[in-house]
C-alpha positions as CSV (number, residue, x, y, z in Angstrom):
1,M,0.0,0.0,0.0
2,R,1.1,3.6,-0.7
3,R,2.8,5.3,2.2
4,I,4.0,8.7,1.2
5,G,3.8,10.7,4.5
6,Y,0.2,11.8,4.1
7,E,-1.3,8.8,5.9
8,E,-2.8,10.8,8.8
9,I,-4.5,13.0,6.3
10,I,-5.9,10.7,3.7
11,G,-5.0,7.2,4.9
12,T,-3.3,4.2,3.3
13,R,-3.9,3.8,-0.4
14,C,-3.7,1.3,-3.3
15,E,-0.2,1.7,-4.8
16,K,-1.5,1.8,-8.3
17,C,-4.7,3.9,-8.4
18,T,-4.8,5.5,-4.9
19,L,-8.2,4.1,-3.8
20,P,-8.3,4.1,0.0
21,V,-7.8,0.9,1.9
22,S,-10.7,2.0,4.1
23,Y,-13.0,1.3,1.1
24,E,-13.2,-2.4,1.8
25,E,-15.2,-3.3,-1.4
26,A,-12.0,-2.7,-3.4
27,D,-10.5,-5.9,-1.9
28,H,-7.0,-4.7,-1.4
29,K,-4.3,-7.4,-1.8
30,N,-0.5,-7.2,-2.2
31,G,-0.5,-3.4,-2.7
32,S,-3.3,-3.2,-5.3
33,C,-7.1,-3.1,-5.3
34,S,-9.6,-5.3,-7.3
35,F,-10.4,-2.3,-9.5
36,C,-6.8,-2.3,-10.8
37,R,-6.5,-6.0,-11.0
38,D,-9.7,-6.3,-13.1
39,F,-9.2,-3.1,-15.1
40,K,-9.9,-3.2,-18.8
41,R,-9.6,0.0,-20.9
42,K,-12.9,1.1,-22.3
43,E,-13.2,1.1,-26.1
44,F,-14.7,4.1,-27.9
45,R,-16.8,3.5,-31.0
46,G,-16.4,6.9,-32.7
47,E,-18.4,9.4,-34.6
48,E,-19.6,7.2,-37.4
49,A,-21.0,4.6,-34.9
50,L,-22.8,7.4,-33.0
51,I,-24.5,8.7,-36.2
52,K,-25.5,5.1,-37.2
53,D,-26.8,4.2,-33.7
54,I,-28.9,7.2,-33.1
55,D,-30.3,7.0,-36.6
56,L,-32.0,10.4,-36.7
57,Q,-34.8,10.5,-39.3
58,P,-35.6,13.5,-41.4
59,G,-36.9,16.3,-39.1
60,E,-36.1,14.3,-35.9
61,K,-34.2,15.9,-33.1
62,I,-32.2,14.5,-30.2
63,G,-32.2,15.7,-26.6
64,I,-29.2,16.1,-24.4
65,T,-29.0,16.9,-20.7
66,V,-26.5,19.6,-19.7
67,S,-25.4,20.8,-16.2
68,G,-23.0,23.6,-17.1
69,G,-20.0,21.5,-16.3
70,K,-17.3,21.0,-18.8
71,D,-18.2,17.5,-19.9
72,S,-21.8,18.3,-20.8
73,V,-21.0,21.6,-22.4
74,Y,-18.3,19.9,-24.5
75,M,-20.8,17.2,-25.5
76,W,-23.3,19.8,-26.6
77,G,-20.7,21.5,-28.9
78,R,-19.5,18.3,-30.3
79,L,-23.0,17.1,-31.1
80,V,-23.9,20.3,-32.8
81,D,-20.8,20.0,-34.9
82,I,-21.8,16.5,-35.9
83,L,-25.6,16.8,-36.3
84,G,-26.3,20.5,-36.7
85,A,-27.7,23.1,-34.2
86,D,-31.2,22.6,-35.4
87,R,-31.2,18.9,-34.5
88,V,-29.9,19.1,-30.9
89,V,-32.1,20.3,-28.0
90,A,-30.4,20.9,-24.7
91,F,-32.3,20.5,-21.4
92,T,-31.0,21.7,-18.0
93,Y,-32.4,21.5,-14.5
94,Y,-32.0,24.6,-12.2
95,K,-32.7,24.4,-8.5
96,D,-33.3,27.8,-6.9
97,R,-30.8,28.7,-4.1
98,I,-28.9,25.4,-4.8
99,S,-27.7,25.3,-8.4
100,S,-24.6,27.3,-9.2
101,E,-25.3,30.6,-11.0
102,V,-21.9,30.0,-12.8
103,A,-23.1,26.7,-14.2
104,L,-26.4,28.3,-15.5
105,E,-24.4,31.1,-17.1
106,N,-22.1,28.5,-18.8
107,V,-25.2,26.9,-20.3
108,K,-26.7,30.2,-21.5
109,K,-23.4,31.3,-23.1
110,A,-23.0,28.0,-24.9
111,Q,-26.6,28.3,-26.2
112,K,-25.9,31.8,-27.7
113,I,-22.8,30.5,-29.4
114,L,-24.2,27.3,-30.7
115,G,-27.6,28.6,-31.7
116,S,-29.1,25.3,-30.4
117,E,-32.5,25.2,-28.6
118,L,-32.2,25.3,-24.8
119,V,-35.0,24.3,-22.3
120,I,-34.5,25.2,-18.7
121,K,-36.6,23.5,-16.0
122,Y,-36.7,25.6,-12.9
123,D,-37.3,23.9,-9.5
124,N,-38.3,26.4,-6.8
125,D,-39.0,23.7,-4.1
126,A,-35.8,21.7,-4.0
127,W,-34.2,24.0,-1.4
128,K,-37.1,23.3,1.0
129,Y,-36.4,19.5,1.0
130,F,-32.7,20.0,1.2
131,R,-33.1,22.4,4.1
132,N,-35.4,20.2,6.2
133,N,-33.6,16.9,5.4
134,L,-30.2,18.4,6.2
135,K,-31.3,19.2,9.7
136,I,-32.5,15.5,10.1
137,L,-29.2,14.2,8.8
138,L,-27.2,16.4,11.1
139,E,-29.2,15.1,14.0
140,K,-28.3,11.5,12.9
141,P,-25.4,11.3,10.5
142,D,-25.2,8.2,8.3
143,A,-23.1,8.0,5.1
144,A,-25.8,5.8,3.5
145,A,-28.4,8.5,4.0
146,V,-26.4,11.4,2.5
147,R,-27.6,11.2,-1.1
148,V,-31.0,9.8,-0.1
149,L,-31.8,12.8,2.2
150,L,-29.9,15.7,0.6
151,C,-30.6,15.1,-3.1
152,V,-34.4,14.8,-2.8
153,G,-36.0,15.6,-6.2
154,C,-32.7,16.0,-8.1
155,R,-32.3,12.5,-9.6
156,Y,-35.8,12.6,-10.9
157,G,-35.3,16.2,-12.0
158,I,-32.3,15.7,-14.1
159,T,-33.4,12.4,-15.7
160,E,-37.1,11.4,-16.0
161,N,-38.4,14.9,-15.6
162,L,-36.3,16.2,-18.5
163,Y,-37.0,13.2,-20.6
164,R,-40.8,13.7,-20.2
165,I,-40.4,17.4,-21.1
166,G,-38.6,16.2,-24.2
167,E,-41.3,13.7,-25.1
168,E,-43.8,16.5,-25.1
169,R,-41.7,18.1,-27.8
170,G,-41.6,14.9,-29.8
171,I,-38.1,13.9,-28.8
172,S,-37.7,10.1,-28.2
173,K,-33.9,9.9,-28.2
174,F,-31.5,11.4,-25.6
175,I,-27.7,11.4,-25.1
176,S,-26.2,11.6,-21.6
177,G,-22.8,13.2,-20.9
178,A,-22.2,11.4,-17.6
179,S,-18.6,10.1,-17.6
180,Y,-17.2,6.7,-17.0
181,L,-14.5,8.4,-15.0
182,E,-17.1,9.6,-12.4
183,L,-18.7,6.3,-11.3
184,A,-18.7,6.0,-7.5
185,P,-20.2,2.6,-6.5
186,F,-19.9,3.1,-2.8
187,K,-23.2,5.0,-2.5
188,E,-25.2,2.0,-3.7
189,E,-23.0,-0.4,-1.6
190,L,-23.8,1.6,1.5
191,L,-27.5,0.8,0.9
192,K,-26.8,-2.9,0.2
193,A,-25.0,-3.1,3.5
194,K,-28.2,-2.0,5.3
195,S,-29.9,-5.2,4.1
196,C,-29.3,-8.7,5.4
197,T,-29.6,-10.0,1.9
198,G,-27.6,-7.3,0.2
199,N,-30.6,-6.0,-1.7
200,I,-30.4,-2.3,-2.5
201,D,-34.2,-1.7,-2.3
202,D,-34.5,-3.5,1.0
203,G,-31.5,-1.6,2.4
204,F,-33.0,1.7,1.2
205,E,-36.3,1.0,3.0
206,K,-34.5,-0.1,6.2
207,L,-32.5,3.1,6.1
208,I,-35.4,5.5,5.8
209,C,-37.3,3.6,8.5
210,C,-34.5,4.8,10.8
211,Y,-35.6,8.4,10.3
212,D,-39.1,8.9,11.6
213,R,-39.0,12.6,11.0
214,L,-38.8,12.2,7.2
215,D,-42.5,11.7,7.0
216,W,-43.6,15.3,6.3
217,G,-45.5,16.6,3.3
218,D,-44.6,14.5,0.2
219,N,-41.0,14.1,1.3
220,L,-41.1,10.3,1.6
221,E,-42.9,10.1,-1.7
222,K,-40.2,12.1,-3.4
223,I,-37.4,10.1,-1.7
224,R,-38.8,6.8,-2.8
225,R,-39.4,8.1,-6.4
226,D,-35.8,9.3,-6.6
227,Q,-34.5,5.9,-5.6
228,K,-35.4,4.7,-9.1
229,F,-33.2,7.2,-10.9
230,K,-29.5,7.5,-11.4
231,Y,-28.1,9.6,-14.3
232,K,-30.3,7.3,-16.4
233,N,-33.6,5.7,-15.4
234,N,-32.8,2.3,-13.7
235,D,-35.7,0.7,-15.6
236,T,-34.1,1.7,-18.9
237,L,-30.5,1.0,-18.0
238,G,-28.9,-0.7,-21.0
239,N,-31.8,0.5,-23.1
240,N,-34.2,-2.0,-21.6
241,F,-37.7,-0.7,-22.5
242,S,-39.8,-3.6,-21.3
243,K,-41.8,-1.2,-19.0
244,G,-43.2,0.9,-21.8
245,Y,-40.8,3.9,-22.0
246,R,-41.0,5.8,-25.2
247,Y,-37.5,7.2,-25.3
248,K,-34.1,5.7,-26.0
249,L,-30.9,6.7,-24.2
250,F,-27.3,6.8,-25.4
251,D,-24.0,7.5,-23.6
252,F,-21.8,10.0,-25.2
253,D,-18.7,8.3,-23.6
254,D,-19.5,5.1,-25.4
255,Y,-18.3,6.9,-28.5
256,F,-15.7,9.5,-27.4
257,E,-12.9,9.3,-24.8
258,N,-13.0,11.7,-21.9
259,V,-9.8,13.6,-21.4
260,P,-10.7,16.2,-18.8
261,A,-7.7,18.5,-19.3
262,E,-8.3,18.8,-23.1
263,T,-12.1,19.1,-22.6
264,E,-11.6,22.0,-20.2
265,K,-9.2,23.8,-22.6
266,E,-11.7,23.4,-25.4
267,V,-14.8,24.7,-23.6
268,I,-12.8,27.7,-22.2
269,R,-11.6,28.5,-25.8
270,R,-15.0,28.0,-27.4
271,F,-17.5,29.1,-24.8
272,D,-15.5,31.2,-22.3
273,W,-16.5,28.4,-19.8
274,K,-16.1,29.3,-16.1
275,K,-15.8,27.2,-13.0
276,T,-16.0,27.9,-9.3
277,D,-13.6,26.8,-6.5
278,R,-14.9,23.3,-6.8
279,S,-13.0,21.3,-9.4
280,W,-15.8,18.9,-9.9
281,H,-19.6,18.8,-9.3
282,F,-19.4,22.6,-8.9
283,D,-22.8,23.1,-10.4
284,C,-24.6,22.1,-7.1
285,R,-23.9,23.7,-3.8
286,I,-25.2,20.6,-2.0
287,E,-22.0,18.8,-2.9
288,D,-20.1,20.7,-0.2
289,F,-22.3,19.1,2.4
290,K,-22.2,15.7,0.7
291,D,-18.4,15.9,0.7
292,L,-18.4,16.9,4.4
293,F,-20.5,13.9,5.5
294,Y,-18.8,11.4,3.2
295,F,-15.3,12.4,4.2
296,G,-16.1,12.8,7.9
297,L,-17.8,9.4,8.1
298,L,-15.9,7.3,5.6
299,G,-12.6,9.1,5.0
300,Y,-13.2,9.4,1.2
301,T,-15.6,11.1,-1.2
302,E,-16.7,10.7,-4.8
303,L,-13.5,12.5,-5.9
304,D,-11.4,9.5,-4.7
305,F,-13.1,7.3,-7.3
306,K,-12.8,9.9,-10.1
307,L,-9.1,10.4,-9.5
308,A,-8.5,6.6,-9.2
309,A,-10.2,6.1,-12.6
310,M,-8.1,8.9,-14.1
311,V,-4.9,7.2,-12.8
312,R,-6.0,3.9,-14.4
313,Y,-6.5,5.7,-17.7
314,E,-3.1,7.3,-17.3
315,L,-4.6,10.8,-17.4
316,I,-2.8,11.8,-14.2
317,S,-0.1,10.2,-12.0
318,P,-0.7,8.6,-8.6
319,E,1.3,11.4,-7.1
320,E,-1.0,14.0,-8.7
321,A,-4.0,12.2,-7.4
322,I,-2.6,12.0,-3.9
323,D,-1.8,15.8,-3.9
324,E,-5.4,16.6,-5.0
325,L,-6.8,14.3,-2.3
326,C,-4.7,15.9,0.3
327,R,-5.8,19.4,-0.7
328,Q,-9.4,18.2,-0.5
329,A,-8.9,16.7,2.9
330,E,-7.4,19.9,4.2
331,S,-10.2,21.9,2.7
332,I,-12.9,19.8,4.3
333,R,-11.3,19.7,7.7
334,N,-11.0,23.5,7.7
335,S,-14.4,24.2,6.2
336,Y,-16.4,24.8,9.3
337,P,-16.7,28.6,8.8
338,K,-17.9,28.2,5.3
339,M,-20.5,25.5,6.3
340,E,-21.7,27.5,9.2
341,S,-22.2,30.5,6.8
342,M,-24.2,28.3,4.5
343,L,-26.5,27.1,7.4
344,R,-27.2,30.8,8.2
345,E,-27.9,31.5,4.5
346,F,-30.5,28.6,4.5
347,G,-32.1,29.9,7.7
348,L,-30.8,26.9,9.8
349,E,-29.1,28.8,12.6
350,D,-30.6,26.3,15.0
351,C,-28.4,23.6,13.4
352,I,-25.1,25.3,14.1
353,G,-24.7,23.3,17.3
354,L,-25.3,20.0,15.4
355,L,-22.8,21.0,12.8
356,R,-20.2,21.8,15.4
357,R,-20.8,18.5,17.1
358,F,-20.3,16.7,13.8
359,Y,-16.9,18.3,13.2
360,K,-15.8,17.4,16.7
361,S,-17.1,13.8,16.6
362,A,-16.7,12.5,13.0
363,Q,-13.9,10.0,12.8
364,Y,-12.0,11.5,9.8
365,L,-12.4,15.1,10.7
366,K,-10.3,14.8,13.8
367,G,-12.0,17.7,15.5
368,G,-12.1,19.8,12.4
369,D,-11.8,23.6,12.9
370,A,-15.2,24.1,14.6
371,G,-14.2,27.2,16.5
372,E,-10.9,25.8,17.4
373,G,-8.9,28.1,15.2
374,H,-6.3,25.5,14.1
375,K,-5.4,24.4,10.6
376,H,-4.3,21.0,9.2
377,S,-1.3,20.7,6.8
378,C,0.0,18.0,4.5
379,A,3.5,19.5,4.7
């Protein structure tokens, strides 16, 4: 296992890809994890295969979902180049008080440059569910509950909701820009672990039964509905349409390789693309809270899995991944002032004591900086 002097900050790691030993599902043996031992480089089918597979008929348009991040904006531009602006309709989901204004501005700038149609779905209620469920999670922190409680409405909003809006416009084919570099299986595995049989749905139900205060308004209804949806509808995963869906889904990364550094350069050049201080998932402010809970309770976040995948695809070195993980760990451990400020912004001043307690008690925060005035360093 990798020991490079940062162990007290980010723990012992796989020598090849840097996945943490604390992530037990990776089955670490002899210095490497099962993800590395089983790794097979993805093959990309290219532009001609994409055109053939989507098989657009005369007058037919294809829908895409965009977040304002570099991958989805790049996909939008590439598809317009291939198919034409009049054949591509972009859909984006904006959550009031939660979605990044920078991300929305990126989408609007791209639309002006590309001349492609843009449909924005505004959600003015998402912040209410996040606000109430965050308080419940702070009272009883559980890593398995983080996505379930904090992302209420979002998975439906960015998938099924947008697909249905597209259907109303006669669109039956959609392309997703979600990247193979960004798969983080631990979130589903946490739910499996709640079940004696390892069943995700059973584990999910057992989890929400542990939170009796979730039963307000239609909160539980939305939580259960969201459990069906990932970046694609679980029912249609692998283009399985046995349940009567009228749309077909394609993955952009089945056809084109994802090279983040080159993608970022291109969208900056072409669209004057901007980013916030988050290097990833910057389009949603909830991610700061998700990172806090995941890191505090598990010692890792979704970023660990993205960086590990980038190492396996030789996009960055293990040393570069370790440096980035160390910076994130420092940032999270010293994030108390920022998170307290966000609580105040959301009208949750009564949760500040709960937040302070979490920083002091969470295993991997080591006391954090909740009013202590000290900083951590990887030096």
